[in-house]
Backbone of each chain as nested JSON, in Angstrom:
{
  "chains": [
    {"id": "A", "residues": [
      {"number": 1, "name": "MET", "atoms": {"N": [73.843, -25.991, -57.229], "CA": [72.91, -25.766, -56.092], "C": [72.03, -27.017, -55.962]}},
      {"number": 2, "name": "VAL", "atoms": {"N": [71.526, -27.263, -54.774], "CA": [70.658, -28.417, -54.568], "C": [69.404, -27.933, -53.837]}},
      {"number": 3, "name": "THR", "atoms": {"N": [68.262, -28.474, -54.224], "CA": [67.024, -27.986, -53.597], "C": [66.738, -28.8, -52.334]}},
      {"number": 4, "name": "LYS", "atoms": {"N": [65.895, -28.229, -51.488], "CA": [65.527, -28.92, -50.242], "C": [64.937, -30.295, -50.546]}},
      {"number": 5, "name": "SER", "atoms": {"N": [64.039, -30.359, -51.561], "CA": [63.367, -31.647, -51.835], "C": [64.369, -32.683, -52.337]}},
      {"number": 6, "name": "GLU", "atoms": {"N": [65.409, -32.207, -53.089], "CA": [66.438, -33.154, -53.547], "C": [67.189, -33.734, -52.355]}},
      {"number": 7, "name": "VAL", "atoms": {"N": [67.505, -32.87, -51.393], "CA": [68.255, -33.325, -50.21], "C": [67.417, -34.348, -49.444]}},
      {"number": 8, "name": "ILE", "atoms": {"N": [66.135, -34.035, -49.27], "CA": [65.239, -34.937, -48.539], "C": [65.166, -36.288, -49.254]}},
      {"number": 9, "name": "LYS", "atoms": {"N": [65.065, -36.234, -50.598], "CA": [64.942, -37.486, -51.373], "C": [66.241, -38.305, -51.248]}},
      {"number": 10, "name": "LEU", "atoms": {"N": [67.382, -37.644, -51.368], "CA": [68.679, -38.34, -51.277], "C": [68.798, -39.07, -49.947]}},
      {"number": 11, "name": "ILE", "atoms": {"N": [68.374, -38.423, -48.864], "CA": [68.525, -39.016, -47.533], "C": [67.51, -40.143, -47.345]}},
      {"number": 12, "name": "THR", "atoms": {"N": [66.26, -39.886, -47.696], "CA": [65.227, -40.923, -47.458], "C": [65.487, -42.146, -48.34]}},
      {"number": 13, "name": "ASN", "atoms": {"N": [66.082, -41.944, -49.517], "CA": [66.414, -43.115, -50.36], "C": [67.501, -43.961, -49.724]}},
      {"number": 14, "name": "ASN", "atoms": {"N": [68.408, -43.287, -48.988], "CA": [69.557, -44.009, -48.424], "C": [69.318, -44.515, -47.007]}},
      {"number": 15, "name": "ILE", "atoms": {"N": [68.425, -43.832, -46.269], "CA": [68.198, -44.216, -44.871], "C": [66.714, -44.558, -44.717]}},
      {"number": 16, "name": "PRO", "atoms": {"N": [66.391, -45.855, -44.648], "CA": [64.987, -46.254, -44.589], "C": [64.264, -45.645, -43.383]}},
      {"number": 17, "name": "ASN", "atoms": {"N": [62.947, -45.568, -43.46], "CA": [62.037, -44.963, -42.475], "C": [62.691, -43.793, -41.728]}},
      {"number": 18, "name": "SER", "atoms": {"N": [63.089, -42.775, -42.55], "CA": [63.667, -41.569, -41.908], "C": [62.776, -40.375, -42.203]}},
      {"number": 19, "name": "GLU", "atoms": {"N": [62.747, -39.466, -41.202], "CA": [62.029, -38.212, -41.367], "C": [63.09, -37.127, -41.474]}},
      {"number": 20, "name": "VAL", "atoms": {"N": [62.994, -36.274, -42.508], "CA": [64.066, -35.315, -42.788], "C": [63.51, -33.895, -42.836]}},
      {"number": 21, "name": "LEU", "atoms": {"N": [64.143, -32.995, -42.053], "CA": [63.759, -31.57, -42.078], "C": [64.949, -30.803, -42.629]}},
      {"number": 22, "name": "VAL", "atoms": {"N": [64.709, -29.905, -43.585], "CA": [65.811, -29.132, -44.178], "C": [65.48, -27.641, -44.107]}},
      {"number": 23, "name": "GLU", "atoms": {"N": [66.404, -26.888, -43.566], "CA": [66.295, -25.421, -43.567], "C": [67.558, -24.873, -44.204]}},
      {"number": 24, "name": "THR", "atoms": {"N": [67.461, -23.675, -44.827], "CA": [68.706, -23.061, -45.336], "C": [69.039, -21.881, -44.435]}},
      {"number": 25, "name": "PHE", "atoms": {"N": [70.318, -21.565, -44.345], "CA": [70.712, -20.349, -43.631], "C": [71.811, -19.689, -44.444]}},
      {"number": 26, "name": "ASN", "atoms": {"N": [71.831, -18.38, -44.458], "CA": [72.64, -17.497, -45.333], "C": [73.004, -18.166, -46.665]}},
      {"number": 27, "name": "GLY", "atoms": {"N": [71.959, -18.461, -47.438], "CA": [72.206, -18.947, -48.805], "C": [71.715, -20.377, -48.973]}},
      {"number": 28, "name": "ASN", "atoms": {"N": [71.358, -20.71, -50.207], "CA": [70.766, -22.032, -50.445], "C": [71.765, -23.169, -50.31]}},
      {"number": 29, "name": "ASP", "atoms": {"N": [73.07, -22.855, -50.255], "CA": [74.054, -23.957, -50.154], "C": [74.527, -24.124, -48.71]}},
      {"number": 30, "name": "HIS", "atoms": {"N": [73.862, -23.389, -47.779], "CA": [74.138, -23.585, -46.343], "C": [72.897, -24.235, -45.764]}},
      {"number": 31, "name": "LEU", "atoms": {"N": [73.013, -25.513, -45.369], "CA": [71.815, -26.265, -44.962], "C": [71.873, -26.663, -43.495]}},
      {"number": 32, "name": "GLN", "atoms": {"N": [70.728, -26.541, -42.834], "CA": [70.548, -27.097, -41.48], "C": [69.628, -28.304, -41.679]}},
      {"number": 33, "name": "VAL", "atoms": {"N": [70.147, -29.502, -41.453], "CA": [69.368, -30.722, -41.722], "C": [69.183, -31.52, -40.435]}},
      {"number": 34, "name": "THR", "atoms": {"N": [67.947, -31.944, -40.187], "CA": [67.656, -32.82, -39.045], "C": [67.113, -34.136, -39.6]}},
      {"number": 35, "name": "VAL", "atoms": {"N": [67.669, -35.253, -39.16], "CA": [67.212, -36.562, -39.641], "C": [66.823, -37.416, -38.432]}},
      {"number": 36, "name": "ILE", "atoms": {"N": [65.59, -37.918, -38.478], "CA": [65.1, -38.782, -37.395], "C": [64.848, -40.156, -38.01]}},
      {"number": 37, "name": "SER", "atoms": {"N": [65.507, -41.187, -37.464], "CA": [65.311, -42.521, -38.044], "C": [65.635, -43.6, -37.016]}},
      {"number": 38, "name": "SER", "atoms": {"N": [64.901, -44.674, -37.088], "CA": [65.168, -45.805, -36.17], "C": [66.463, -46.512, -36.582]}},
      {"number": 39, "name": "GLU", "atoms": {"N": [66.941, -46.22, -37.813], "CA": [68.221, -46.789, -38.277], "C": [69.368, -46.361, -37.366]}},
      {"number": 40, "name": "PHE", "atoms": {"N": [69.175, -45.248, -36.658], "CA": [70.275, -44.719, -35.826], "C": [70.395, -45.433, -34.484]}},
      {"number": 41, "name": "ASN", "atoms": {"N": [69.374, -46.261, -34.178], "CA": [69.408, -46.931, -32.872], "C": [70.718, -47.673, -32.663]}},
      {"number": 42, "name": "GLY", "atoms": {"N": [71.384, -47.408, -31.52], "CA": [72.607, -48.143, -31.2], "C": [73.841, -47.639, -31.909]}},
      {"number": 43, "name": "LEU", "atoms": {"N": [73.703, -46.621, -32.765], "CA": [74.881, -46.103, -33.479], "C": [75.44, -44.885, -32.747]}},
      {"number": 44, "name": "SER", "atoms": {"N": [76.759, -44.726, -32.776], "CA": [77.363, -43.525, -32.188], "C": [76.96, -42.329, -33.054]}},
      {"number": 45, "name": "LEU", "atoms": {"N": [77.115, -41.113, -32.489], "CA": [76.796, -39.899, -33.254], "C": [77.624, -39.864, -34.532]}},
      {"number": 46, "name": "VAL", "atoms": {"N": [78.907, -40.245, -34.429], "CA": [79.776, -40.212, -35.619], "C": [79.196, -41.124, -36.694]}},
      {"number": 47, "name": "LYS", "atoms": {"N": [78.779, -42.326, -36.313], "CA": [78.235, -43.283, -37.299], "C": [76.918, -42.75, -37.871]}},
      {"number": 48, "name": "GLN", "atoms": {"N": [76.084, -42.159, -37.028], "CA": [74.805, -41.612, -37.512], "C": [75.079, -40.539, -38.573]}},
      {"number": 49, "name": "HIS", "atoms": {"N": [76.007, -39.636, -38.241], "CA": [76.285, -38.543, -39.191], "C": [76.911, -39.102, -40.467]}},
      {"number": 50, "name": "GLN", "atoms": {"N": [77.763, -40.159, -40.336], "CA": [78.405, -40.728, -41.534], "C": [77.366, -41.317, -42.476]}},
      {"number": 51, "name": "LEU", "atoms": {"N": [76.273, -41.862, -41.897], "CA": [75.19, -42.396, -42.747], "C": [74.597, -41.277, -43.601]}},
      {"number": 52, "name": "VAL", "atoms": {"N": [74.349, -40.143, -42.964], "CA": [73.743, -39.019, -43.689], "C": [74.747, -38.453, -44.695]}},
      {"number": 53, "name": "TYR", "atoms": {"N": [75.993, -38.346, -44.271], "CA": [77.021, -37.812, -45.178], "C": [77.18, -38.696, -46.412]}},
      {"number": 54, "name": "SER", "atoms": {"N": [77.084, -40.024, -46.227], "CA": [77.277, -40.903, -47.399], "C": [76.116, -40.731, -48.376]}},
      {"number": 55, "name": "ALA", "atoms": {"N": [74.933, -40.352, -47.853], "CA": [73.78, -40.114, -48.744], "C": [73.991, -38.833, -49.554]}},
      {"number": 56, "name": "LEU", "atoms": {"N": [74.808, -37.92, -49.018], "CA": [75.007, -36.619, -49.679], "C": [76.439, -36.474, -50.189]}},
      {"number": 57, "name": "LYS", "atoms": {"N": [77.109, -37.63, -50.397], "CA": [78.54, -37.631, -50.738], "C": [78.858, -36.725, -51.925]}},
      {"number": 58, "name": "ALA", "atoms": {"N": [78.133, -36.914, -53.049], "CA": [78.451, -36.163, -54.278], "C": [78.207, -34.677, -54.073]}},
      {"number": 59, "name": "GLU", "atoms": {"N": [77.121, -34.331, -53.41], "CA": [76.764, -32.916, -53.236], "C": [77.763, -32.195, -52.329]}},
      {"number": 60, "name": "LEU", "atoms": {"N": [78.31, -32.945, -51.367], "CA": [79.31, -32.337, -50.481], "C": [80.639, -32.178, -51.22]}},
      {"number": 61, "name": "ALA", "atoms": {"N": [80.984, -33.21, -52.023], "CA": [82.267, -33.165, -52.743], "C": [82.267, -32.033, -53.771]}},
      {"number": 62, "name": "SER", "atoms": {"N": [81.102, -31.868, -54.427], "CA": [81.036, -30.826, -55.469], "C": [80.766, -29.454, -54.858]}},
      {"number": 63, "name": "GLU", "atoms": {"N": [80.566, -29.424, -53.548], "CA": [80.235, -28.186, -52.825], "C": [78.896, -27.593, -53.277]}},
      {"number": 64, "name": "ALA", "atoms": {"N": [78.029, -28.47, -53.922], "CA": [76.642, -28.008, -54.17], "C": [76.046, -27.698, -52.798]}},
      {"number": 65, "name": "ILE", "atoms": {"N": [76.458, -28.502, -51.806], "CA": [76.18, -28.172, -50.407], "C": [77.504, -27.646, -49.842]}},
      {"number": 66, "name": "HIS", "atoms": {"N": [77.546, -26.362, -49.535], "CA": [78.816, -25.776, -49.068], "C": [78.994, -25.998, -47.574]}},
      {"number": 67, "name": "ALA", "atoms": {"N": [77.871, -25.818, -46.846], "CA": [77.964, -25.992, -45.389], "C": [76.744, -26.79, -44.94]}},
      {"number": 68, "name": "LEU", "atoms": {"N": [76.992, -27.733, -44.029], "CA": [75.895, -28.591, -43.568], "C": [75.934, -28.709, -42.051]}},
      {"number": 69, "name": "ALA", "atoms": {"N": [74.908, -28.123, -41.404], "CA": [74.793, -28.29, -39.951], "C": [73.817, -29.445, -39.763]}},
      {"number": 70, "name": "LEU", "atoms": {"N": [74.263, -30.489, -39.079], "CA": [73.503, -31.745, -39.054], "C": [73.078, -32.121, -37.632]}},
      {"number": 71, "name": "LYS", "atoms": {"N": [71.833, -32.563, -37.518], "CA": [71.343, -33.076, -36.228], "C": [70.68, -34.425, -36.516]}},
      {"number": 72, "name": "THR", "atoms": {"N": [71.081, -35.468, -35.777], "CA": [70.445, -36.775, -36.004], "C": [69.812, -37.24, -34.695]}},
      {"number": 73, "name": "GLN", "atoms": {"N": [68.711, -37.946, -34.824], "CA": [67.984, -38.421, -33.637], "C": [67.314, -39.758, -33.924]}},
      {"number": 74, "name": "THR", "atoms": {"N": [67.1, -40.52, -32.87], "CA": [66.248, -41.714, -33.023], "C": [64.84, -41.262, -32.641]}},
      {"number": 75, "name": "PRO", "atoms": {"N": [63.828, -41.859, -33.216], "CA": [62.45, -41.48, -32.866], "C": [62.198, -41.83, -31.398]}},
      {"number": 76, "name": "ASN", "atoms": {"N": [61.602, -40.883, -30.617], "CA": [61.415, -41.269, -29.19], "C": [59.977, -41.695, -28.934]}}
    ]},
    {"id": "B", "residues": [
      {"number": 1, "name": "MET", "atoms": {"N": [94.486, -42.09, -51.842], "CA": [95.413, -41.171, -51.147], "C": [96.752, -41.883, -50.973]}},
      {"number": 2, "name": "ASP", "atoms": {"N": [97.868, -41.21, -51.418], "CA": [99.142, -41.95, -51.356], "C": [99.71, -41.945, -49.949]}},
      {"number": 3, "name": "ASN", "atoms": {"N": [100.634, -42.888, -49.737], "CA": [101.113, -43.117, -48.369], "C": [101.808, -41.909, -47.76]}},
      {"number": 4, "name": "GLN", "atoms": {"N": [102.427, -41.127, -48.637], "CA": [103.159, -39.973, -48.109], "C": [102.189, -39.03, -47.384]}},
      {"number": 5, "name": "ILE", "atoms": {"N": [101.016, -38.808, -47.994], "CA": [100.026, -37.911, -47.372], "C": [99.473, -38.572, -46.11]}},
      {"number": 6, "name": "LYS", "atoms": {"N": [99.215, -39.878, -46.237], "CA": [98.651, -40.6, -45.09], "C": [99.606, -40.526, -43.889]}},
      {"number": 7, "name": "ASP", "atoms": {"N": [100.915, -40.692, -44.172], "CA": [101.904, -40.617, -43.072], "C": [101.917, -39.226, -42.454]}},
      {"number": 8, "name": "LYS", "atoms": {"N": [101.833, -38.209, -43.325], "CA": [101.864, -36.83, -42.83], "C": [100.659, -36.575, -41.929]}},
      {"number": 9, "name": "ILE", "atoms": {"N": [99.491, -37.106, -42.367], "CA": [98.276, -36.938, -41.564], "C": [98.44, -37.661, -40.227]}},
      {"number": 10, "name": "GLN", "atoms": {"N": [98.959, -38.889, -40.289], "CA": [99.146, -39.666, -39.054], "C": [100.065, -38.93, -38.083]}},
      {"number": 11, "name": "LYS", "atoms": {"N": [101.132, -38.356, -38.615], "CA": [102.078, -37.615, -37.746], "C": [101.393, -36.418, -37.113]}},
      {"number": 12, "name": "LEU", "atoms": {"N": [100.574, -35.733, -37.914], "CA": [99.874, -34.553, -37.384], "C": [98.912, -34.972, -36.265]}},
      {"number": 13, "name": "ILE", "atoms": {"N": [98.178, -36.068, -36.519], "CA": [97.2, -36.525, -35.522], "C": [97.904, -36.921, -34.232]}},
      {"number": 14, "name": "ASP", "atoms": {"N": [99.072, -37.555, -34.386], "CA": [99.802, -38.029, -33.197], "C": [100.62, -36.923, -32.527]}},
      {"number": 15, "name": "SER", "atoms": {"N": [100.653, -35.714, -33.151], "CA": [101.539, -34.66, -32.623], "C": [100.975, -33.999, -31.369]}},
      {"number": 16, "name": "SER", "atoms": {"N": [99.689, -34.253, -31.074], "CA": [99.107, -33.611, -29.888], "C": [97.924, -34.444, -29.41]}},
      {"number": 17, "name": "PRO", "atoms": {"N": [97.739, -34.558, -28.07], "CA": [96.611, -35.36, -27.572], "C": [95.271, -34.889, -28.154]}},
      {"number": 18, "name": "VAL", "atoms": {"N": [95.108, -33.543, -28.264], "CA": [93.885, -33.019, -28.886], "C": [94.326, -32.259, -30.143]}},
      {"number": 19, "name": "MET", "atoms": {"N": [93.93, -32.767, -31.312], "CA": [94.384, -32.19, -32.579], "C": [93.183, -31.766, -33.42]}},
      {"number": 20, "name": "VAL", "atoms": {"N": [93.187, -30.528, -33.902], "CA": [92.043, -30.022, -34.67], "C": [92.498, -29.631, -36.079]}},
      {"number": 21, "name": "PHE", "atoms": {"N": [91.899, -30.262, -37.082], "CA": [92.116, -29.853, -38.479], "C": [91.009, -28.851, -38.774]}},
      {"number": 22, "name": "MET", "atoms": {"N": [91.39, -27.633, -39.077], "CA": [90.397, -26.567, -39.207], "C": [90.729, -25.656, -40.377]}},
      {"number": 23, "name": "LYS", "atoms": {"N": [89.774, -24.764, -40.678], "CA": [90.051, -23.72, -41.67], "C": [90.496, -22.487, -40.9]}},
      {"number": 24, "name": "GLY", "atoms": {"N": [91.76, -22.104, -41.099], "CA": [92.311, -20.957, -40.381], "C": [93.095, -21.414, -39.173]}},
      {"number": 25, "name": "THR", "atoms": {"N": [93.274, -20.497, -38.2], "CA": [94.071, -20.802, -37.008], "C": [93.247, -20.503, -35.761]}},
      {"number": 26, "name": "LYS", "atoms": {"N": [93.8, -20.869, -34.598], "CA": [93.107, -20.603, -33.33], "C": [92.705, -19.132, -33.217]}},
      {"number": 27, "name": "LEU", "atoms": {"N": [93.667, -18.264, -33.564], "CA": [93.41, -16.831, -33.393], "C": [92.584, -16.283, -34.548]}},
      {"number": 28, "name": "MET", "atoms": {"N": [92.716, -16.923, -35.737], "CA": [91.988, -16.403, -36.92], "C": [91.24, -17.548, -37.618]}},
      {"number": 29, "name": "PRO", "atoms": {"N": [90.184, -18.084, -36.959], "CA": [89.396, -19.109, -37.663], "C": [88.774, -18.501, -38.919]}},
      {"number": 30, "name": "GLN", "atoms": {"N": [88.767, -19.263, -39.99], "CA": [88.262, -18.709, -41.26], "C": [86.869, -19.216, -41.601]}},
      {"number": 31, "name": "CYS", "atoms": {"N": [86.244, -19.905, -40.614], "CA": [84.929, -20.5, -40.925], "C": [84.196, -20.645, -39.614]}},
      {"number": 32, "name": "GLY", "atoms": {"N": [82.875, -20.419, -39.667], "CA": [82.055, -20.44, -38.451], "C": [82.123, -21.778, -37.724]}},
      {"number": 33, "name": "PHE", "atoms": {"N": [82.134, -22.86, -38.509], "CA": [82.153, -24.185, -37.887], "C": [83.488, -24.411, -37.175]}},
      {"number": 34, "name": "SER", "atoms": {"N": [84.586, -24.013, -37.844], "CA": [85.903, -24.155, -37.209], "C": [85.963, -23.296, -35.948]}},
      {"number": 35, "name": "ASN", "atoms": {"N": [85.359, -22.129, -36.003], "CA": [85.358, -21.235, -34.842], "C": [84.602, -21.863, -33.678]}},
      {"number": 36, "name": "ASN", "atoms": {"N": [83.476, -22.563, -33.993], "CA": [82.714, -23.239, -32.927], "C": [83.624, -24.145, -32.109]}},
      {"number": 37, "name": "VAL", "atoms": {"N": [84.406, -24.951, -32.822], "CA": [85.259, -25.939, -32.146], "C": [86.311, -25.244, -31.289]}},
      {"number": 38, "name": "VAL", "atoms": {"N": [86.922, -24.194, -31.839], "CA": [87.956, -23.458, -31.088], "C": [87.35, -22.856, -29.817]}},
      {"number": 39, "name": "GLN", "atoms": {"N": [86.165, -22.265, -29.946], "CA": [85.533, -21.63, -28.776], "C": [85.184, -22.671, -27.718]}},
      {"number": 40, "name": "ILE", "atoms": {"N": [84.675, -23.815, -28.148], "CA": [84.284, -24.864, -27.197], "C": [85.499, -25.346, -26.419]}},
      {"number": 41, "name": "LEU", "atoms": {"N": [86.589, -25.669, -27.137], "CA": [87.785, -26.189, -26.464], "C": [88.405, -25.126, -25.57]}},
      {"number": 42, "name": "ASN", "atoms": {"N": [88.387, -23.876, -26.009], "CA": [88.902, -22.781, -25.165], "C": [88.074, -22.647, -23.902]}},
      {"number": 43, "name": "SER", "atoms": {"N": [86.75, -22.731, -24.049], "CA": [85.89, -22.525, -22.866], "C": [86.079, -23.653, -21.849]}},
      {"number": 44, "name": "LEU", "atoms": {"N": [86.507, -24.836, -22.312], "CA": [86.773, -25.953, -21.388], "C": [88.214, -25.898, -20.878]}},
      {"number": 45, "name": "GLY", "atoms": {"N": [88.986, -24.907, -21.359], "CA": [90.374, -24.755, -20.912], "C": [91.258, -25.9, -21.344]}},
      {"number": 46, "name": "ILE", "atoms": {"N": [90.945, -26.469, -22.514], "CA": [91.683, -27.638, -22.994], "C": [92.825, -27.194, -23.92]}},
      {"number": 47, "name": "GLU", "atoms": {"N": [93.989, -27.77, -23.674], "CA": [95.143, -27.537, -24.562], "C": [94.89, -28.263, -25.877]}},
      {"number": 48, "name": "PHE", "atoms": {"N": [95.094, -27.601, -27.013], "CA": [94.944, -28.325, -28.275], "C": [95.812, -27.687, -29.353]}},
      {"number": 49, "name": "SER", "atoms": {"N": [96.185, -28.499, -30.332], "CA": [96.949, -27.986, -31.481], "C": [96.023, -27.945, -32.685]}},
      {"number": 50, "name": "THR", "atoms": {"N": [96.382, -27.095, -33.67], "CA": [95.532, -27.002, -34.867], "C": [96.391, -27.11, -36.115]}},
      {"number": 51, "name": "TYR", "atoms": {"N": [95.735, -27.452, -37.211], "CA": [96.418, -27.444, -38.513], "C": [95.475, -26.752, -39.494]}},
      {"number": 52, "name": "ASP", "atoms": {"N": [95.973, -25.754, -40.204], "CA": [95.138, -24.997, -41.136], "C": [95.078, -25.734, -42.479]}},
      {"number": 53, "name": "VAL", "atoms": {"N": [93.939, -26.385, -42.738], "CA": [93.828, -27.167, -43.982], "C": [93.806, -26.264, -45.212]}},
      {"number": 54, "name": "LEU", "atoms": {"N": [93.551, -24.979, -44.998], "CA": [93.548, -24.062, -46.144], "C": [94.962, -23.872, -46.693]}},
      {"number": 55, "name": "SER", "atoms": {"N": [95.963, -24.245, -45.853], "CA": [97.362, -24.061, -46.284], "C": [97.854, -25.264, -47.093]}},
      {"number": 56, "name": "ASP", "atoms": {"N": [97.068, -26.353, -47.144], "CA": [97.573, -27.569, -47.814], "C": [96.394, -28.37, -48.365]}},
      {"number": 57, "name": "PHE", "atoms": {"N": [96.169, -28.234, -49.693], "CA": [94.998, -28.869, -50.314], "C": [95.022, -30.382, -50.167]}},
      {"number": 58, "name": "GLU", "atoms": {"N": [96.25, -30.97, -50.214], "CA": [96.341, -32.441, -50.121], "C": [95.878, -32.934, -48.752]}},
      {"number": 59, "name": "ILE", "atoms": {"N": [96.224, -32.182, -47.716], "CA": [95.795, -32.562, -46.36], "C": [94.284, -32.329, -46.239]}},
      {"number": 60, "name": "ARG", "atoms": {"N": [93.825, -31.215, -46.79], "CA": [92.41, -30.864, -46.712], "C": [91.544, -31.973, -47.309]}},
      {"number": 61, "name": "GLU", "atoms": {"N": [91.972, -32.544, -48.428], "CA": [91.197, -33.626, -49.045], "C": [91.529, -34.979, -48.405]}},
      {"number": 62, "name": "GLY", "atoms": {"N": [92.81, -35.161, -48.076], "CA": [93.245, -36.445, -47.512], "C": [92.579, -36.742, -46.177]}},
      {"number": 63, "name": "ILE", "atoms": {"N": [92.41, -35.703, -45.343], "CA": [91.827, -35.922, -44.0], "C": [90.377, -36.392, -44.115]}},
      {"number": 64, "name": "LYS", "atoms": {"N": [89.71, -35.974, -45.181], "CA": [88.31, -36.39, -45.37], "C": [88.241, -37.885, -45.657]}},
      {"number": 65, "name": "GLN", "atoms": {"N": [89.22, -38.374, -46.456], "CA": [89.247, -39.814, -46.75], "C": [89.709, -40.59, -45.518]}},
      {"number": 66, "name": "TYR", "atoms": {"N": [90.668, -39.985, -44.826], "CA": [91.306, -40.671, -43.684], "C": [90.259, -41.146, -42.684]}},
      {"number": 67, "name": "SER", "atoms": {"N": [89.277, -40.26, -42.411], "CA": [88.299, -40.615, -41.365], "C": [86.899, -40.802, -41.953]}},
      {"number": 68, "name": "ASN", "atoms": {"N": [86.82, -40.853, -43.307], "CA": [85.513, -41.006, -43.954], "C": [84.518, -39.976, -43.407]}},
      {"number": 69, "name": "TRP", "atoms": {"N": [85.043, -38.714, -43.395], "CA": [84.239, -37.598, -42.866], "C": [84.439, -36.435, -43.825]}},
      {"number": 70, "name": "PRO", "atoms": {"N": [83.39, -36.011, -44.551], "CA": [83.58, -35.111, -45.687], "C": [83.7, -33.629, -45.346]}},
      {"number": 71, "name": "THR", "atoms": {"N": [83.712, -33.281, -44.044], "CA": [83.737, -31.838, -43.771], "C": [84.862, -31.475, -42.816]}},
      {"number": 72, "name": "ILE", "atoms": {"N": [85.131, -30.189, -42.789], "CA": [86.117, -29.589, -41.873], "C": [85.338, -28.652, -40.978]}},
      {"number": 73, "name": "PRO", "atoms": {"N": [85.587, -28.574, -39.653], "CA": [86.74, -29.067, -38.923], "C": [86.608, -30.539, -38.536]}},
      {"number": 74, "name": "GLN", "atoms": {"N": [87.726, -31.111, -38.113], "CA": [87.746, -32.474, -37.569], "C": [88.586, -32.469, -36.299]}},
      {"number": 75, "name": "VAL", "atoms": {"N": [88.037, -33.074, -35.23], "CA": [88.74, -33.093, -33.943], "C": [89.167, -34.519, -33.626]}},
      {"number": 76, "name": "TYR", "atoms": {"N": [90.45, -34.683, -33.253], "CA": [90.997, -35.99, -32.873], "C": [91.456, -35.937, -31.419]}},
      {"number": 77, "name": "LEU", "atoms": {"N": [91.11, -37.006, -30.684], "CA": [91.489, -37.102, -29.267], "C": [92.331, -38.365, -29.117]}},
      {"number": 78, "name": "LYS", "atoms": {"N": [93.593, -38.169, -28.818], "CA": [94.533, -39.3, -28.694], "C": [94.413, -40.226, -29.909]}},
      {"number": 79, "name": "GLY", "atoms": {"N": [94.439, -39.618, -31.092], "CA": [94.465, -40.394, -32.318], "C": [93.106, -40.867, -32.795]}},
      {"number": 80, "name": "GLU", "atoms": {"N": [92.072, -40.695, -31.953], "CA": [90.728, -41.182, -32.326], "C": [89.871, -40.026, -32.821]}},
      {"number": 81, "name": "PHE", "atoms": {"N": [89.186, -40.251, -33.95], "CA": [88.314, -39.204, -34.485], "C": [87.133, -38.993, -33.554]}},
      {"number": 82, "name": "LEU", "atoms": {"N": [86.941, -37.744, -33.128], "CA": [85.88, -37.434, -32.168], "C": [84.648, -36.904, -32.891]}},
      {"number": 83, "name": "GLY", "atoms": {"N": [84.853, -36.015, -33.849], "CA": [83.706, -35.461, -34.577], "C": [84.035, -34.108, -35.173]}},
      {"number": 84, "name": "GLY", "atoms": {"N": [83.004, -33.524, -35.775], "CA": [83.132, -32.179, -36.335], "C": [82.398, -31.199, -35.434]}},
      {"number": 85, "name": "SER", "atoms": {"N": [82.033, -30.075, -36.014], "CA": [81.411, -28.996, -35.228], "C": [80.111, -29.462, -34.568]}},
      {"number": 86, "name": "ASP", "atoms": {"N": [79.24, -30.107, -35.33], "CA": [77.924, -30.497, -34.792], "C": [78.058, -31.409, -33.575]}},
      {"number": 87, "name": "ILE", "atoms": {"N": [78.954, -32.423, -33.743], "CA": [79.078, -33.411, -32.67], "C": [79.729, -32.779, -31.438]}},
      {"number": 88, "name": "LEU", "atoms": {"N": [80.742, -31.9, -31.686], "CA": [81.388, -31.234, -30.543], "C": [80.359, -30.391, -29.781]}},
      {"number": 89, "name": "ILE", "atoms": {"N": [79.484, -29.723, -30.514], "CA": [78.472, -28.884, -29.849], "C": [77.534, -29.757, -29.011]}},
      {"number": 90, "name": "GLU", "atoms": {"N": [77.066, -30.866, -29.604], "CA": [76.139, -31.755, -28.877], "C": [76.801, -32.346, -27.64]}},
      {"number": 91, "name": "MET", "atoms": {"N": [78.07, -32.803, -27.811], "CA": [78.779, -33.404, -26.671], "C": [79.055, -32.346, -25.605]}},
      {"number": 92, "name": "TYR", "atoms": {"N": [79.333, -31.122, -26.043], "CA": [79.592, -30.022, -25.098], "C": [78.328, -29.734, -24.293]}},
      {"number": 93, "name": "ASN", "atoms": {"N": [77.2, -29.631, -24.999], "CA": [75.933, -29.311, -24.318], "C": [75.511, -30.406, -23.344]}},
      {"number": 94, "name": "SER", "atoms": {"N": [75.853, -31.658, -23.651], "CA": [75.427, -32.76, -22.77], "C": [76.441, -32.984, -21.644]}},
      {"number": 95, "name": "GLY", "atoms": {"N": [77.595, -32.298, -21.724], "CA": [78.624, -32.477, -20.685], "C": [79.54, -33.659, -20.968]}},
      {"number": 96, "name": "GLU", "atoms": {"N": [79.192, -34.419, -22.046], "CA": [79.968, -35.631, -22.359], "C": [81.391, -35.289, -22.81]}},
      {"number": 97, "name": "LEU", "atoms": {"N": [81.522, -34.11, -23.482], "CA": [82.825, -33.753, -24.071], "C": [83.875, -33.555, -22.983]}},
      {"number": 98, "name": "LYS", "atoms": {"N": [83.522, -32.74, -21.983], "CA": [84.467, -32.437, -20.875], "C": [84.901, -33.743, -20.226]}},
      {"number": 99, "name": "GLU", "atoms": {"N": [83.901, -34.594, -19.927], "CA": [84.166, -35.858, -19.243], "C": [85.099, -36.742, -20.078]}},
      {"number": 100, "name": "LYS", "atoms": {"N": [84.751, -36.896, -21.388], "CA": [85.52, -37.822, -22.245], "C": [86.965, -37.335, -22.392]}},
      {"number": 101, "name": "ILE", "atoms": {"N": [87.144, -36.042, -22.588], "CA": [88.502, -35.51, -22.788], "C": [89.308, -35.652, -21.505]}},
      {"number": 102, "name": "GLU", "atoms": {"N": [88.681, -35.326, -20.369], "CA": [89.421, -35.417, -19.101], "C": [89.848, -36.85, -18.811]}},
      {"number": 103, "name": "ILE", "atoms": {"N": [88.946, -37.789, -19.081], "CA": [89.283, -39.209, -18.849], "C": [90.446, -39.621, -19.751]}},
      {"number": 104, "name": "GLU", "atoms": {"N": [90.345, -39.273, -21.054], "CA": [91.382, -39.671, -22.013], "C": [92.727, -39.042, -21.652]}},
      {"number": 105, "name": "LEU", "atoms": {"N": [92.703, -37.756, -21.286], "CA": [93.977, -37.06, -21.007], "C": [94.583, -37.53, -19.694]}},
      {"number": 106, "name": "ALA", "atoms": {"N": [93.727, -38.055, -18.806], "CA": [94.247, -38.512, -17.513], "C": [94.859, -39.909, -17.653]}},
      {"number": 107, "name": "SER", "atoms": {"N": [94.428, -40.634, -18.683], "CA": [94.914, -42.036, -18.77], "C": [96.279, -42.116, -19.422]}}
    ]}
  ]
}
């Protein structure tokens, strides 16, 4: 299992100046994550999500995170 | 990932203009995210083929490496990786999905 604060730390360590919101739904291993960062400027949605996925690579592979609903945004 | 799996994945991707690697089938999706994609494509009246990754562990893991995308479902449009459930939902809501698919299928 992975805690919300661990997820936030993993993402902020990998994606500079990012704001991360984490909610769980039907269980602690089902996460709704929103990441806002200027790093996403000019990147396609696929590339933005790949940045977040690479920050959570181990947790996704081990299924510590079983399901991840992801939303990425640039700061407006 | 060995070439045999990579070739099999390539053949699957090329087998249909719109190809979805999902958990379960069109009629029996086995996961909420996979179901999202099926419902979206159905509501747009788009023809698509599916492959049940639950039936083949090598494909299930290989497809993640193939597109550097760690989750299922995965949608391919004319061989190009389009996205998973989240991206399909966002593109659907913005109207971009219908437009992009129609343009690609018309060309």
